[in-house]
N, C-alpha and C positions, 0 to 999 in steps of 0.2 A: 510482647505488642499486644496492646488491645485492638480488636477489631471493632468495628461500629459495623456490623453487617447488614446493611439497608437496601430498602427499593423503594425508598419514596421518592428518588429522582423519578417525573415519569418523561424520559428521554423516548420521543417515537421514533425508531428504527424506519423508514420509509419503502417502500414498494418498489420491487426492480421492474422497468417494465423494458428494457432495452437490454441489450449485450451485442458486441458487436469485437472480435477479433481484427487487428492491425494487418495481420498476415493468416492465408488460409492453412499456408505450405510453408516449407523451408524453401530456402534458397536455392533457384535452381541451379544455380553458377557454383556451389561451394558446395550444396548437401548438406549444410548445417542449420539449425535453425538459427535467426538473424534474432541477433543481439539488439533489436529494436523493437521485438515483439512485446506489443501489449496488449490489455483487454482492456476494453472501455463498459462501464455499468453507468444507464442511465435509472434514474431513482425519481420516484413522483412526487419529490421534493424541488425536484430543478437543478440536484448534486449532479454530477460527472464524477464517477471514479474510476483512476487508472494504475490497472494494477499491472505489474511486473512478473511475470510467470515465473523469470529466473531457475532454471531446471526443476521448478517443484515446489519453491520457495513459498511463491504467492506473495508478493508485496505489495500492499497499496502505498504506490507513491505520492500520488497528488490525488485532491479531491477540487475539481471546480464549481464553486459556490454557485448555487443558483437563486432562486429569489421567490418572494409569493406569489400564489396561485401560478407556479409553474411549475410545469410537469416534461420530463423528457419522454418522450414516445418514440421516436426511433435514432438510429445510430448508423453512420457508415462511416468506413475509413477510406480513402484513396490514398495514392503516391504519384506524385508526381515524374516521369519519364527521366530516366538517368541520361545523365552526360558522360562524353567519353572524352577522355583527353588526349590529349599527342602524344602519350607515350601508349594509347591504346587500351587504356584501364579505365574500366566503365565504372562511375559513382553513382548509388542510390539516390534516389529521386526523396524531395519533402514528401513526409506522409501529413494526410490533412482529415481531420477530423471534424464532421457535420453531426446536426442535434435537431430534430422536429417536436413541437411540443404545442398542440391547440392553437396555433398559431397560422396565418398564411403564408409565413417566411422562414426560410432552410436558415440557420446562424452556423457560421464557421468557428472555431473554436480556435484562438492562440495558445498554444502545446507550452509553450516558454510561460507566458503571464498569467495561463489560465481564468482568460477574458474572453468574451467574444468579439471577433477579429472583425466580420462582416456578414451582412443578412442580405438574403437575395429580394429580387424584384419580382414581379408579375403579377398581373389581374385575374388572382385567382382566392380560390375559398378556402377554408383550414387544409395545411396537409395534414393527412392521415398515415400518410406512408411514404420511405424512401429507401432506395436503391441504387448503388454504384456502378456503374458501366466496367463489365469486364477487363483485366490488364491489358493493351496490346502484345501480342504474343509475335517475335517476328518471324519471318518465311521461315518453313522447313527446308531442309538440304534437298529435298527434291523437287522443290520448287525454286529453289535460288535461277532462275531463269530471268533475261535480261528486260525480256515483257511482262513478268510477273514483276519484276523490282520498278518498273515505268509507272505501271497502273499503281502501286501504292506510295509513289511519289506524292507528298503534301497530306498524305493521310495525316488527320489528330489521332495524337500517342498518347494523350491523357486520357481521363477518366469524367465521363460527364454525370450526371444526375437523375436521374428520372423521381419528380414529387406525383402521389396519388392527393387529390384532393378531396373533401366531402361532398359536394356538387357534381363527381365523376370527372373532374376533368384531370388526364393526366401530363405535366408541363414535365418538357426538360431543361435543366439548367446547365449552361457552360460552366467551365470549372478552367477555360484557359488562360493563360497568359498571368496564373496565380489569383483569377477574379472568380465571381460568383455570379451570373448573371442569367436571364431569362432569356432561353434561345426559342424553342417553337412550344408549339401543343400538340400534343398527338391526339389528344379527343376532347372535345369541348363537352357541357353539361349541357343534359337532353332534357326534356322533358319530365322525364322520371326522376332525374337525377340521382339515379343511382351511385352510393359513394363504394371509392373507391377504396377496398382495405388494405391489400396485397399487391406489393409488385415486384419484380425481378426480370433480371434479362437471360435470353435464353444464349444468345450470343452478343457480341458487338452491337449486331444492328436489329435486332429482333426481343421486343418489351413483351411481357408475361402480366398480364392484370389480373385479381382475382377481384369481382364487384361484392354490393350486396341483394344484385338482383337474380343471385341462380346461376351466374354467367362467369366464364374467366374470358375471357378477350386478348387477343393476339394484335400485335399491331409492330409496322417496320417504323423503324426512327428515322429513318432516311425520307421517306417520301409521307409519313402521317396515315399510311393504308392499313383497313383493317383486314388482317391476313385472314382472320376466324374469329366467330361467335362458339364456343363450346359451354352448351345449355348443361344445368344439374339438375335439371327437372323440378319438381316439386316438392317438399319438403314431407318429415313422414306424416302419418294419419295423426291428430292432436296437436301436433306443433307449427309452426308459423309455417306459411305457404312459400315464402320466400327463403331460398341457404344461403346463407352468409357464406364467403369463402373468405375467410382468414388469413391463410396462408399461402402461398407458392412457390414453388421451388424449381430450379431444373437442374438434374442428373448430367453429367459430365457427358453422355451420347446424347442429351438433346430433350430426353423425354422429360415431361412434365407431370410431378405432386403436388397434388393439391390437399389442405385440410379445411375442413368445412364446421358448420352448428351441429352436422348430425353426427358428430364424431367419427365421420368416414374420412381415410384417406384413399385417393383416387389416382389412379397413375395413367398417364397419356402419351400417346405415340407423338416424338417429337416432330414427324415428316407430315403426317395426313392429319394430325390432332385428334384422333379419334381415341376413344376407354378403353385401356388395355386391363383394367383390373380396379378392382374398388373391394377395401380391407374395413370393415367396423372395429376400429383399435380403441375406442372410448364411449363413455356414456355420455359424454356431454361436449361443447366446444371440443374442438384442437385447433387450440392458442395460435401454435409456431410448430415449425417443420428445419430439420436441418440433413443434408446429405452428407456422409463420405466424399472422399477425391476420386475413390476409385466406382462409386457409383453403387457400390453393392448393401448399403447399409443405412437407413433413413432411419430417423429417431424422430419422434411425435412429443407432446407436452399439450396439457389440455386441461380443462375446467376440474375434469376430475382428481389432479393431483398426481395422476399416473404419466410416467415416462413410457413410451411404447418401443420398442424396436421393431423393425420389420426388415428382412432378409432375401436377396434374390437368390434362390437356390434352384439348382437341377432338376427336372425332371427327367419322364423316360421320353426318349426320341431325339434328344438334344435341344430341350425346351427348356425355359426357365421361367421361374413364378415366381412373381412375391407370398412371403409368408410373413405372418404375425410370429415372431420370435416368444418374446416376452416380454412384459408390463410390470412396474414395480412404482411404490411410493416412495418417491425420493423426499417431497417436499408435504407439508401438510393442508397446503394451500394450492390456489391458482396456478400453475406454472405459464406463464406469460411469455418468456425469451427464452432462447437456446443459440446457443453459436458453438463450432467446433475448431478447433486447429489439430491438423496431423502433418507432424516431422517427424525428424530421423530420432529424436528423442522421445519428444512429448506426442500424445496419441490423448487427443481427450474431446468431450463434451461438455458443454458448462450452461446450466441451468439456471434458474430467480424466477421469483414469482411475488406473490402477495405475503409468502413468508418472509422475506426480506434476506433471505441466506442464498450466498451464490452456492452450486453442489456440482460439484466437478465428478464423470464421471469416465474412465476410461475407452478408450475403444478397441486400440490394436491386444489389451491387455485385459479384455474385459471376459470377466471371468476369474482372471486370476488375482484382481487387484481388488480391492475396496475404493469405494467412491470417497469424495473428500467433503466436509463442509466448512466454507468459511466464514469466517464470522462476519456477521452485519452491520456489527461495532466499529464507530472511525478508529484509525489507526492512532490518532490522535485523540486522547479521552476528552470530552468536552465538559472539563472539570477542572475547576483550583481552588485554592481555601488559601484563607489569612488565618494561618494556627493561633497567631494569639488572642483574637476575639472571636475564636471558634465558630467562623463562618467559612461556608459550603456553596460555591457559585457555577452553578450549570445554565447551558444555553443551549439553544436549538433555535433553527426559524430565526429570527428576527426579536425574539425574546428572551431574558436575560431573569434568572430567580435566584434568589440570596438564601438558603436555610442557616440559623444557628442552632448547634448539636451541642447538646448538654452532654456533660458527664454520664456514664452510665450507672453511676450510684446514684444519679439523679432523677432516674428512672421516668423522663421527660423526654417526649417526642421532639423530635427537630420541627422546629417553625420556621415559618416564610417569614422573615424580616424585611424583605424588598422585591419591587418584581417590576422591570422596565421592559417598555414594546417599544422599541427602537423606530421612527418615523423611517418611511424608506421601502422600498421593496425586495431589497439585496438580503441575503442570507447572512447571519454572522461570519465572520471566519476565524476570529481568534479573540482570546479573553485576556485578563491579567489584573489580576488585585495586587496592594502593596500585603506583606508580612501582615503591618498592623490594620487591614482593611479598613485606610481611609480613603487609597483612590485606586479607583475603578475603571480600566481600559477596555473599549469597545470597538473592533477593524470589519469593517465592511468592505465590499468594492468600489465602492460609492465615497469612504471618507474613514475618520477614525473622532470618536467621542472618547472626552473624558466627565467624569464624575467624582464627585467629592463623598464619601458618605460618611455620616455625622450622627451621634447618640440623640438618643428625640431628648427634649426639653424637660419632659414628665416621665417619672417612674411608671406611670398610668400605660402608657404608648408600650406596644412590643417591638412598635416596627423601624427601619434606620432613616435618617433624612438624607434624599440626594439631592446635591445639586450638580448642574452642570456646569463644567469647568468651558473659559474657553482657552483654543488650541489650535497653533498654526496650519492653515490647510494644506493638507497633505491628499493627495488624490486615489486615495485606499489603501490598501496594505493587506498583505497576504498570511502576516504576523504580526503582535505587541507582546511585549514583554518588560515588567514592570523591575525594576530593580528589586533588594529585599529591602532597602531603607525605603523607596517611595522616591527618590531623586533623581531617578533616570527613567526614561521611557525609552525602550529598544523599537523601531518600526522598520518591518521588511516589506518594504515593496513587491507590487507584482514585479517591475522590472529588478528585482533585488538587488536594489538600493540599501544599504543599509543606513539608517539615519537615529539620531538621538536627539531627544530633547531635556531639557531641563528642570523639571518640576521645585519650585522656590518657596515654601512654608516658614512662617515664624514659630517657634519653639511654645509662644505663650498665648499667641492667637491662632486658633485652627483654623480659621477664615478665612486669613489671609496664604490664600494658595493661588497660586499662578502657573502659567507656562512660560518660560523665556521663549521668547518669538525667537530669538537666531537659534538653528537647526545646524546642529553638526552630521556632516557627512562622513564614515566614514570608507575609506576609502581599501579594497581587497587587493590581495596578490594577482597580479596578472598573469594568467597562465596560458600555455602554449596549447592553442585545441589543434589537435589532428587531424584528421579527416570530417568533410562536413558530414555529421551524423543526420536520416533523417527525420530526429523527431526536435532537431532545431531548426530554427527560421531566422526572419529578419530579425526577430527581436532578440534573440541572443541564443545561447548555446544551451538548451536544456540538461543537462548535467551538471549546470552550473546554477541550478534553482536552490536557493537556500529553502531548508524543512527546516531547521532545527536552531534556536536563538535561548541562548541561557548566561546570566550573572553568576558571579559568586557570593557569595553567603555575603562579605563586605562591600558589594557593590564593585572593586575595583579591576576586573577583568571580566571582558565579554567576551564568549565565543557564539560561533557559528558554523555548519555546516550544509554541505549542499549535497545531491545525487550522485555525483561522482566519487565524495568521497574524503574531497577535502575538508580542512579543517581551518580557519582565522580566526586570528585573537587579536586583540587590543586593550593595552592597560592605560591606567589613570594616571597618571603622572600629577605631582602634586599633591596637596592636602586645602581641604576646604576653608577658605579664608572668608569672612561674612565682611570683612573691609574691602577686600577686592573689589571690583568692579563685576557686574553680573555678566558682561559677555562684552570680552575684548578682542576685535578683531584683527589677524596681522594682516601681511604679506603676502600674498600668493604666489609671488618670484621667488621667494625663499624656498620654495619647495619642488619645484620646476624648474627646467633648463629653460633658454632664453626663446628655442628655437618650439619648444615644447608649446610655451605658452601663448605666442604667437597664430599659432593651427588650433588649441584652443578655442571655444566658444565662452561666452561671459558667463554661460550657466555654469558649464563645467571648473573656469575658473574660482568661481566664485565658493563651490563647492569646492576647491585644493586651500580654500584660507583657512589657517589655523583659529581654533575659535579658541579662547580659554575662557572658561564660565567660573566665576568665583575661585578663582586661584588653580583652576584644576582642568589639565587639555588631556585627551585622549590619541594616542598614539599605539600605532601598531603595534603586536610584541615582537622586540626584536627579538627573539629568539624564535616565533612566527613559524621562519621559512625551514627549521627543520622539523617540525609535525611532519610524518610522513602522510601520506597518499595511504586512507585506507581500502580493504579488498571487497569494499561498497557501503552503499550509503549508510549514515550512522544515524540509529534510530533514535537513540538514546543519547543525550547530552547533562551530566549532575556532577556537578562540582562538588567531591567529598566537605563536607562541613569541617571546620578545627573545632578541636576539643573547647568546652565552654572555659576550662580554665587557662587555654592558650590561645584568647581570645587577642586579634591583632590589635593595639592601644592606638586611636588615631590624632594625630597630633595638631594643633591647633595655627591653623595657618600657617607661611610661609616666611619667616621672619627673614632669610637671608634672599629674598628676589626684591629687587628696587629696580623700577622703571629709571631709564637712562636716555640722555639727548640720542645717542646714538642705536641702545635699544629702547627702543620706547614699547615694544610689546614685550617686556620679560616674562619669564613664566619658569617656575619652577622644573625639573627635569627629575627629581626623586620616585621611581620605581617602586612599586608597592614589595613590603619586606613578607616573606614567608614564603611556604609552600601553597600551591595551587595548584589541588590534584584531579582533574577533569576524567573523569570516568564516560568512555564510548561504549556502545553495543551496539555493532552495525548490522545489518540485513541479514550474514550470514551468521550471527549470534558469536561472534568474534567479540570478546571482552576487553580493551586497552584499558589501561590508567594512565594518563601522561603529566608529569611535572612540567604546567605550560611557561613558565617563567624558565627552564631549561629546555625545553625543548624535547623532552625523552619521556621515555617510558619510565614510571615510577618503579622503585625496587620490588614492590611488592609484584606489581605486572609483569618485570623479568623474570620473576621465578615460578611465575604462576601463569602461566599461557592455558588457553583455552581447551588446549587439549590435555591439563589436567584437572578439570573442573570436573562433575560427576556427569557420568553417564547419560541418567536423568536430563540432565538438560539441555545436551546435546541430542536427543532425541523427540524434543517437543516441535511440533510443527508452528504451530501459531508462536507470530515473532512476537516481539516485545513490544510493549503500549509504557512504561513506565517505569521510574527507580525511587525510591524514599531512602534515605539514609535512618541508620541510630544509633546515636552516639551520646548517649545517656551511658551517664557512671562509666565513662571510660571505653564503651563498645563503640567497635568500629565495623558494625557492618552495614549493608546495602538488601536492599528487597527488589528485587525485578518481579513484573508480574504480564503476563498475556491476558487472551480472552478467557482462558480453560486454565492457568497455572500459576501457582504463586512460588517466588525461589530465595530463599535466604543465605548468602554470603559472607563470611567472616573474613573480614581480610585483616585482621588482625594474627592469624595465622595461614602458614603455607597448607595448600593439598597436598598429600603425601603423592610419593611416585610410585604408581603404582610397577611399573619391571624392577624399580629400587625396592621396592618392599616385599615384593614377592623371593625377593633373595639375591636381585642383580643389584651389583655396582655401578657407576658410574667411575671410569678415570680414563682419562688420556684420549676422552670423544667416545669411548668405546663402552659397552656394556662386560660385566665380568668375564660372560663365557668368550670374549671374543670378540662379538658381532658388531658391525659397524651399525648404529642406529640409523642413519641415511642411506645405507645401502640397496639395490634395485633388488627386489625379489624376485625370486626365479621364478621361472614359467612352470606351472603345475597347476593339475585339477583341484578345485577348491569346490567341493560335491554337499559340505555344510552348509554352504551360504549361497541360497536363491539368486536369481540373476539381478543385479545391480540397478537395472536399465529403471529410471525414473518417469514413468509414462507421465506425471505431473498429476496424481490422483491420488489415491489413498495407500495403503499399505501395502504388501503381498498375505493376501488368503492363506493362514498356514494350511500344512498339507493335510492336516485331518480332517479339514472343514472343504475342502475342495471337492467340487461337483463333478463326475462325469467319471474316462478311466484315470489310474491312478500313474503318476509321475517318474515313478521308479521303471529300471528293467533288468534283467539278472541276463548278465552276461558269463557265460560258460567258456574260458580259457582251453579245456580238451573234454576228452567224451568223460570224465569223472563228473559226477553231479557236487560233488564238496570239491572241487575246484571253480570256484563262480565268484562273480562280485557283483554286487549291486550296483547302479550306476544311475544318477538321477539327472532326466533329463532336461531339467532347467540348469543343471552344473554347466560352470562359466571358465573357461581355459584363462588363469591369471597372467598377462600379456607381461613380458621382460622389463618392460619401460614402468610396471607401474611401482610407485614410491610409496611411502607411509610418510609425509612429511609430520604427523602427530609423534611417531620417535624421532624423528629430532628436535622437535619442540622439548620432548620431556628429556633428552638427554642436556640438552643446552641449556633445562632450568635446574636440572642438578646439578652441574657444574658451575651456574650462578650460585647454588646454594654450598655449593663446596658439602657435598653429600659425600660419603665415604662410610659404605657399609660393607661385611662379611656375609659369603652366603650362609644359607642356613640358619639366621640370628633369628629367624621370624619360625615360630609354629605354626605348622595348617591347623592345627585344632584350637588356635583362640578362640574361646567362647565371644560369639556376636551379641552385642547389647542394642536393643533398641535406643535411642536417646531419647529423650522427653525436652519439647521444647519450651520455651516461656508462655506459648498459649496452653500447651496442655495436650501438646497433638502427639502420637507414638511416630516415629519414621517410618516403623513397619507398616503401620493402619495408614500412611498416606499414599505407600506405595500400591498397594491394592486398588486403587482408582487412576493407576498412570496406565501404561502404554504395556501391551502384551509381554510379559519377561521373555516369551520362543523369539521374538523378532532377534533378526541376526545379530543388527547392531549392537542393540542391547548385551548380545552373547558377547559381544566382541570385547563390547567396555565394563563388561560386570566386574573386568579386575580392580575398576578404581573405586567403587562401594564398599565392594570385600577388601580393600586397601584401609579407607577410611576408618573401619569399623574395628580395624583388627588392632589401629595404633590409637584406640582413645580419638581421634581426631572429628568425632563425627558433629562435633558442634560447629564444625565449619562452616555448616551445608545444611538446609533442611528445605523440603519442599509439601506441596499439596496442591490435587486436582479439584476437591468437593467446592470452590469456590467457580458457579461456570453460571451463564456468559460474566464477565466483568466487564463492567465500563469503564471503572479507574478506581481508582486508589490515592487519597489524598491525606496528607497530616491532617491533623489538629490535635489544637491545646499546645501550650509551651512547651518548650523546647530544655527547661530546667526540670521536665516532668518525664516520667517513662512513655516513652513512643506508643503514641494513639493517632490510628489511623482511621478514616471511612470508606470502606468498602462496598461499592455501590452496583449492584447486578441487577441487570434487565434479563432475566428468563424469558423464553417466548410464550410460553403460557401466559404472562403478564400483559402483554399486548394485545392492542384495542384491535383488533381484525376484523374486517367485514363480514357475513354469515359465507360459507363455504356450501359448495357441492354439497349434498349427501344424496350416494348411490344406492342404488334398491336394494344391492345386500347388507347395506348399512343400515336402513327405516327400520325402526323398532313395530312390530307388531303388538298392537291393544288389542 
């Protein structure tokens, strides 16, 4: 593979301004982490990213697109009160997400469509801060008296919002009855008009706000009374007189914590509001604070790039005092936002700022686990290409740029051949280009635009000529995808409708390109929905949101996937007939029952009408119901290209189809021929290949489950972003990549079975030693492996690098010194119910291959030789930049790597970690030539960031 390693794409990652978890802690009824736990990240370009922690996987599920001159400055989640059914079962209430950003209104977002749902009302200035009322808690058992119950009848059990404005106004916004309305003012603007910089709730009735006039004010939200004005005094000598209270937070015991422009953290008594303590933790402004749920730890982040930890420590006399424990620079620029979550498994604090990277730091396992840096680049690469004309397309904001990339032998730099700036304020959500580079489709939340790209008239012109095409009115789209031949455009709307548009163009006249007005609506399988999920709403089910769409190489099969892991596929019946009508609309009554037709509205019935376009008709895949639901949401959909020598011929028309009086809308029912193998990579990095027309796994996928894949791939943390196939000279390879890694797998070979190759065989469902591979493990001590708990942050710190006292203890079984054992304090006792599904997968794949080997057939002294790939990189050299080999998971999986090298199948996979961070990889060049790709990197040192604060210890002395 020939790689164009490039950094010419000026994609600008945006700063993080706000962070918010949907839940603060685990579910009190079950004690488990909620499955609907999400992290919302608000960026300076107006986008909101929805991340699923998913037990430490950190999957970027959705991106709500913003617009021009929009910025997300604050985020807040609330949850509606749950409902109790007749069986005394309580259902969780709906989650709602709100944001603010340089406007006088608060926006609520529809989690299903990803669009603003409603805006708040109120006559006040710009909203600078936002806070949600604490969740309502039922009465404790000690207070369950009749008198107490009567006093709480009719009480509002939802969560209102409080907004702080630039003119000093504090407004309460009501969220009752699913709305967002102005309720009352807590404070009005004064002559001084001190800006409200931060606000929080002490309890459900008391509001604490930090102002820009060196004051913290406490209000009673029921009466609007000011309970206390807390003055911070004047600023230090040489600094502004007014102290800016950038953040206020309240501890579980009611005490107040503030961070201000002097870099000090101050603690106040929650009852008499007197100052308890002040600690200088930063050299510059403190921009955000978070507290743990037990109230013993406080984290602060500021302009000096520091993240500082404070702890409530016991001192003599039974007193307690706050002290600064440590500070560390996880970020390279200002730390603007922080958020915490503490549950049963996960216990983390997430921070972000101008350097665009979210960073996850453990709380409960602090000092035992490393921090983890999440990718600042989007999960779906903002790159696509037209391989034949060697065009590379990138987009951000409302701008699209097209480059022409020459061969490396030409020694010419990529040149911009077209630049498009869309009208309107909405950011681009998706872009697609046809394989020949003639058609460009761009979607925003407002609509879809189609462009016709043609070569210049004279050779002196280097750019492309761009002509806008008239297309049917579609009210915005989340995703657009052009087929390889440029004849079909798939549109995924924000309401998850799948719409197809036919593009018709003459072969001899390149200007005669038009879009047929009749749109085809494809219907998905109707699946039974379980219990109402908190993320779902009136717009639909959150997990049925479509995230991927892909055409086959011959444009005869379309596949889409959603967040729940379902796959929907459609096939194209018949063959293109230029003599057939452009659009032949059939009767909707033939596709539905009479009662169903009566109940459905006109729009629904119109969508059910079969439309035959030039002799071809899209139908649901007859074997589509056999495709299973995956373990998690698919991140990648990619059809395996057929070999060039086996390209499917296209017949000319449908000669056997004729319309009659009894059947005026006759059409062909011929399905596509051949194999359509769809590669799917799930969020848990499980790799499947389905034979779409048969509705089952392909032979290669049945023989090679993910448990057979190399351990290096199974240990990568960053999720997969894209897939590229290499079928040149009868190769069958696919390349997967993430933001920090690149892997190649050859599907023409099977991965070796580690246990079978090491001297064991599979026969009758058992290994040669008689052990059942799916048998439950016995309960035993595991001293070699550290504790398997995943706090959601990074890997466990190696024992040799741990600070403080040792983690091993020597146990003497008798009085003699030689009769002793060393016990690892972090060792776990493996429960009897622990199973090893990977062993079952290995046994099943071995049976499918018919593998029979004798014990001792392999020598343990076989020479291990690193192989050399087509790009000239040695496998052992690539290993040096990967995860540390001392990792317990790598030790557990290392048998696979050894087996690969022993049996000479090292060409079945290859990997490297030297490219980072990867924005995207796209193919370039004709398919008849060796694979050529453009790999675009966006290193952090290339970002155009504003000047950062330089501490006194960093200044150079001249």
